C-alpha positions in Angstrom: 104.2 152.4 129.1 104.1 150.8 125.5 101.8 152.6 123.4 103.2 151.3 119.9 100.4 148.5 119.6 97.5 151.2 120.4 98.9 153.7 117.9 99.4 151.1 115.1 95.8 149.8 115.9 94.4 153.5 115.6 96.2 153.7 112.1 94.9 150.4 110.8 91.4 151.2 111.9 88.8 151.8 109.1 86.8 155.2 110.4 84.5 155.1 107.5 80.9 153.5 107.1 80.1 152.1 104.0 76.7 152.2 102.4 74.9 150.8 99.8 71.0 150.9 98.2 68.4 148.5 98.0 67.7 148.0 94.0 65.3 144.9 94.0 63.5 142.8 96.0 62.5 139.4 94.9 60.7 136.7 97.5 63.5 136.1 100.0 66.2 137.7 98.2 67.4 141.5 98.6 69.7 142.9 95.9 71.6 146.0 96.7 74.1 148.3 94.6 77.1 148.1 97.1 78.6 148.3 100.1 81.7 146.8 99.6 81.2 143.4 101.9 82.3 139.8 101.6 80.1 136.6 101.8 78.9 135.9 105.3 79.2 139.2 106.5 76.2 140.9 108.2 74.6 144.1 107.1 71.9 146.5 108.6 69.2 147.4 106.0 67.6 151.0 107.3 64.0 151.7 106.7 63.7 155.0 104.5 60.0 155.9 105.5 59.9 155.1 109.2 63.1 156.0 110.6 61.8 154.9 114.1 61.9 151.3 113.3 64.7 148.8 114.0 67.4 148.3 111.1 66.6 144.8 109.2 69.7 142.4 109.7 70.4 140.6 106.7 73.5 138.5 105.4 75.6 138.6 102.4 75.1 135.1 100.4 76.0 136.2 96.8 77.0 138.5 94.2 75.6 139.2 90.7 77.1 141.7 88.2 78.9 143.3 91.2 75.5 143.8 93.0 75.1 142.1 96.2 72.5 139.6 97.3 71.4 139.7 100.7 69.2 137.4 102.7 67.3 139.0 105.8 67.0 137.3 109.3 63.7 139.0 109.8 60.7 139.7 107.6 61.2 142.6 105.0 57.9 144.3 105.3 59.7 147.6 105.9 62.2 147.4 102.9 61.7 149.4 99.6 63.7 150.9 96.9 66.5 153.1 98.2 66.8 152.1 101.6 70.4 152.2 103.1 72.3 149.2 103.2 75.2 149.6 105.9 78.0 146.9 106.1 79.3 145.6 109.4 82.2 144.1 107.9 82.0 141.1 110.3 80.3 137.8 110.2 77.5 137.0 112.8 78.4 136.4 116.3 76.2 135.4 119.4 77.2 135.9 123.1 78.0 132.6 125.1 78.7 131.9 128.8 77.9 129.8 131.7 75.0 132.1 132.5 73.0 131.2 129.5 72.2 127.7 130.9 68.6 127.4 131.4 67.7 130.0 128.8 65.8 129.6 125.7 67.0 131.8 122.7 66.7 132.4 119.1 68.9 131.9 116.4 70.9 135.4 116.9 71.4 134.2 120.7 68.7 136.6 122.0 66.1 135.7 124.8 62.7 134.1 123.2 60.7 135.6 126.0 62.0 139.2 125.0 64.0 139.5 128.5 67.6 140.6 129.0 70.7 138.5 128.2 72.4 137.4 131.3 75.8 139.3 132.2 79.3 138.0 131.6 78.8 136.6 128.2 81.6 136.5 125.6 81.1 137.0 121.7 81.6 133.6 119.7 81.5 133.2 115.9 78.6 131.1 114.8 80.6 129.5 111.9 83.5 127.8 113.1 86.0 125.3 111.1 85.8 121.6 112.1 88.7 120.3 114.2 91.8 119.2 112.8 91.4 115.2 112.4 94.7 114.4 113.6 93.7 116.9 116.9 90.8 114.6 117.4 91.3 111.9 120.3 89.4 108.5 119.5 86.2 107.7 121.0 87.1 105.5 123.9 84.4 106.1 126.8 80.8 105.4 126.8 78.1 108.2 127.2 75.3 107.3 129.4 72.1 108.1 127.5 69.5 106.9 130.2 67.5 104.7 127.9 67.7 101.0 128.1 67.5 100.1 124.4 70.3 102.3 123.5 72.6 102.2 126.3 72.4 98.1 126.3 72.6 97.3 122.7 73.5 100.5 120.9 76.0 102.1 123.3 76.8 105.5 122.5 80.4 107.0 123.0 81.3 110.5 124.5 81.9 112.5 121.2 79.8 110.2 118.9 77.3 111.7 116.3 74.2 109.6 116.1 71.0 110.0 113.4 67.7 109.6 114.5 65.7 108.5 111.6 62.0 108.4 111.4 58.8 109.7 110.0 56.7 112.3 111.7 54.7 111.5 114.7 57.2 108.3 115.8 58.5 109.8 119.1 61.9 111.5 118.2 60.9 114.6 120.5 60.2 112.5 123.3 63.0 110.2 122.8 65.3 113.5 122.8 63.7 114.8 125.8 64.3 111.5 127.7 68.0 111.7 126.7 68.3 115.4 127.7 66.9 114.6 131.4 68.6 111.3 131.9 71.9 111.7 130.1 75.2 112.1 132.2 76.4 115.0 130.0 77.4 118.3 131.9 75.2 120.7 129.6 72.5 119.9 126.8 72.3 122.3 123.7 68.7 121.7 122.2 67.9 123.0 118.8 64.9 123.2 117.3 64.6 124.1 113.8 61.9 124.3 111.9 59.4 123.2 114.4 55.5 124.2 114.7 55.5 127.2 117.1 52.8 125.2 119.5 55.4 122.3 119.6 58.1 124.5 121.3 56.4 125.2 124.8 55.3 121.6 124.5 58.6 120.2 124.3 60.4 122.7 126.9 57.5 121.8 129.5 56.5 118.3 129.0 59.4 116.6 127.4 62.3 118.5 128.6 60.6 119.7 132.1 62.1 121.6 134.8 65.0 118.9 135.6 66.0 119.0 131.9 66.1 122.9 131.7 68.3 123.3 134.5 71.4 122.0 132.3 70.3 123.1 128.8 70.4 125.8 126.4 67.4 125.8 123.8 67.8 127.5 120.6 64.6 127.9 118.5 63.9 128.7 115.1 60.3 128.0 114.1 59.1 126.7 110.8 57.5 130.7 110.0 60.9 132.3 110.3 63.2 133.2 107.3 65.1 130.3 105.9 68.4 132.1 107.0 67.2 132.2 110.5 66.4 128.3 110.6 69.9 127.6 109.1 71.7 130.0 111.6 69.7 128.2 114.3 71.9 125.1 113.7 75.1 127.0 113.5 74.4 128.9 116.6 73.6 125.9 118.4 76.8 124.3 117.2 79.0 127.6 118.1 77.5 127.4 121.8 78.4 123.4 122.3 82.0 124.4 120.6 82.4 127.1 123.5 81.6 124.7 126.2 83.5 121.8 124.7 86.5 124.0 124.6 86.2 125.0 128.3 86.3 120.9 128.7 82.7 119.9 129.4 81.0 116.8 128.2 78.1 118.3 125.7 75.0 116.8 124.3 74.1 118.5 121.0 70.3 117.5 120.1 69.0 118.9 116.9 65.4 118.5 115.6 65.7 118.3 112.7 68.5 118.4 110.5 66.2 118.1 107.6 64.5 121.2 107.9 68.0 123.1 107.8 68.6 121.3 104.3 65.2 122.5 103.2 66.1 125.8 104.4 69.5 125.9 102.6 67.5 124.7 99.3 65.3 127.7 99.9 68.6 129.9 100.0 70.1 128.1 97.2 67.3 128.5 94.6 66.9 132.0 95.5 70.4 132.7 94.6 69.9 131.0 91.2 71.5 127.4 91.9 70.1 124.8 90.0 68.0 121.9 91.6 69.6 118.8 91.2 68.8 115.7 93.7 65.0 115.5 94.3 65.0 119.5 93.9 67.9 119.8 96.5 70.7 122.4 95.4 74.5 121.8 95.3 75.0 123.8 98.6 72.9 121.7 100.7 75.4 118.7 100.3 78.3 120.9 100.7 76.8 122.6 104.1 75.8 119.5 105.5 79.3 117.7 106.3 80.9 121.2 107.2 77.8 121.5 110.1 78.1 117.7 111.3 81.7 117.7 111.2 82.0 120.4 113.6 80.8 118.3 116.5 82.4 115.1 118.0 85.9 115.0 120.2 88.8 117.8 120.3 91.7 118.0 122.8 89.8 119.8 125.6 86.2 118.0 125.8 83.6 116.3 123.5 80.2 116.9 121.8 78.1 114.1 121.5 75.4 114.9 118.8 72.0 113.4 118.3 70.5 114.6 114.8 66.9 113.9 113.9 66.3 113.2 110.2 62.6 113.3 108.8 62.1 111.0 106.2 59.6 111.7 103.9 57.1 108.6 103.6 59.4 106.7 105.9 61.8 106.3 102.8 65.3 105.7 104.6 67.0 106.0 101.4 65.9 109.4 100.4 68.7 112.3 99.5 69.4 113.8 103.0 68.7 110.5 104.8 71.3 108.9 103.0 74.0 111.8 103.0 73.5 112.1 106.7 73.8 108.7 107.4 77.1 108.4 105.4 78.6 111.3 107.5 77.5 110.4 111.1 79.0 107.4 113.3 75.8 105.4 113.6 72.1 105.8 113.2 68.9 104.8 115.1 65.9 103.7 113.1 62.6 104.5 114.5 59.9 102.4 113.3 56.2 103.3 112.7 55.1 99.6 113.3 56.9 99.4 116.6 55.0 102.5 117.6 51.8 101.3 116.2 52.3 98.3 118.5 52.8 100.2 121.6 56.7 99.8 121.9 58.4 103.2 123.2 61.0 104.0 122.4 60.0 102.7 118.8 63.8 102.0 117.9 63.9 99.2 115.4 67.2 97.5 116.9 67.8 95.5 113.8 68.2 98.5 111.5 70.1 100.4 113.7 73.8 100.3 114.5 76.3 102.5 116.9 79.6 102.4 114.8 81.6 103.1 117.9 80.1 100.4 120.4 82.6 97.7 119.5 85.8 99.8 121.0 84.1 101.2 123.9 82.4 98.4 125.8 83.6 95.4 127.4 83.6 91.8 126.0 81.0 90.7 128.3 78.8 93.7 127.6 79.4 93.0 123.8 78.7 89.4 123.7 75.4 90.4 125.6 74.5 93.0 122.8 75.0 90.3 120.1 73.1 87.7 121.7 69.9 89.9 122.1 70.1 91.0 118.1 70.8 87.3 117.3 67.5 86.3 119.1 65.7 89.4 117.7 66.9 88.6 114.0 66.3 84.8 114.3 62.5 85.7 115.2 62.1 88.4 112.4 63.6 86.1 109.7 60.9 83.5 110.7 58.2 85.9 112.0 55.4 84.7 109.1 55.9 81.1 109.6 55.6 81.3 113.5 52.2 83.7 113.0 50.6 81.5 110.6 51.3 78.5 112.7 53.5 76.5 110.1 56.3 76.2 112.4 56.4 73.2 114.4 58.1 73.4 117.7 61.5 71.1 118.2 62.4 71.5 114.5 64.9 74.2 114.9 66.7 74.9 118.4 67.5 78.4 117.7 64.0 79.3 116.3 62.5 77.7 119.2 64.9 79.9 121.7 64.2 83.1 119.7 60.3 82.4 120.3 60.9 81.9 123.9 63.1 85.2 124.3 60.9 87.5 122.1 58.3 88.7 124.6 61.3 89.2 127.4 63.3 91.3 125.1 60.2 93.1 123.8 59.3 93.8 127.4 62.9 94.8 128.1 63.1 97.4 125.1 60.0 99.3 126.4 60.7 102.0 128.7 58.2 104.6 130.2 58.9 108.4 129.4 59.8 108.9 133.1 61.8 105.8 134.0 65.6 106.4 134.1 68.0 103.8 134.2 71.9 103.7 134.6 74.3 102.3 132.0 75.3 99.6 134.5 71.6 98.9 135.2 70.5 98.6 131.5 73.5 96.0 131.1 72.5 94.2 134.5 68.7 94.0 133.2 69.8 92.5 129.6 72.0 90.1 131.3 69.1 88.9 133.4 66.6 88.7 130.7 69.2 86.6 128.8 69.9 84.1 131.6 66.2 83.5 131.8 65.1 86.2 134.2 62.2 88.4 133.1 
């Protein structure tokens, strides 16, 4: 029996535990003298007064004159001067596996209802590198979403990354629930980041439902949790997707919302001494966004199709986070408050939305139908004011007459009930019927 590898492992093993001491706590930042640790490593902070309490989990986020700056994953009510800080020497890992499907977990991968984790799970690092660009197969196959407006005019490909841009209360969560239930993906991973606590159960029971939960893993980091937990929620959800993608699955990632991840990173950045630059956001915000968003997409094993909601302040589509995310992703769907007020759900503004890979994944006939629909909607929108005040006379322009005739039919086509389900083929046939004079 060859024992050399075991002997060398014993010789290389570090048998010492390294400790430091808490020196200062300012806001969400804990400063300690020691232990020896690197950026990104997890440490335990042991309460000194009540030894029965669980140690507080924290992460090394920076250094200041050889002192370590830590951010806790939990509340810091039990931390005081002189508390021992123990280094684990490892970054954060979560337990992942097929038996996790159907569960609701927190940012650390633990069940939110306090139950035990299922058996047979593997440890997986939450922070991974994006796939090599040359190892990414091109997107060549459409991915059924089950929403007519998207499948017919804004077709999504397997491995595409889409941004859902909207203000508050325009129906983002409802649309994500529809996609989770109706999509043809093997597994959904849904990250609810910075959500109100009330909305979590509401989303799981109403928008997602039992049917959607059967093939989903939900990662939750509510708005009352520390900033680091909200950031880690996004990383944990992405890591779970990567695990299943490497097993060859077609995975959907739905993150609501990437804006709150950016806000959490801003909190961490400001606490560690970064200067606020663009509208109060620190430089680290704009460096972590590409790293996070580029991790999804295709690789040689499978594909992660990602839907990131972007909460736009005051419906301003050009605010810094919206602008940065739009530049990274492969398409954006703009959800319009005016359409929602008119009762059109899902309230997707077709003219302001685009799928950057649609041209390479659909048939020529399908593309022609989508362009016809877009052209008719654009022509009506261009002349909307003239038509509504009665200044346009029928017969003056054949194209405008056609747009007026098709407008109510297209509006009816773009509406869809929350529980209605359409396959990709049915959506295309329905659009074809509408453009050929049907209803």
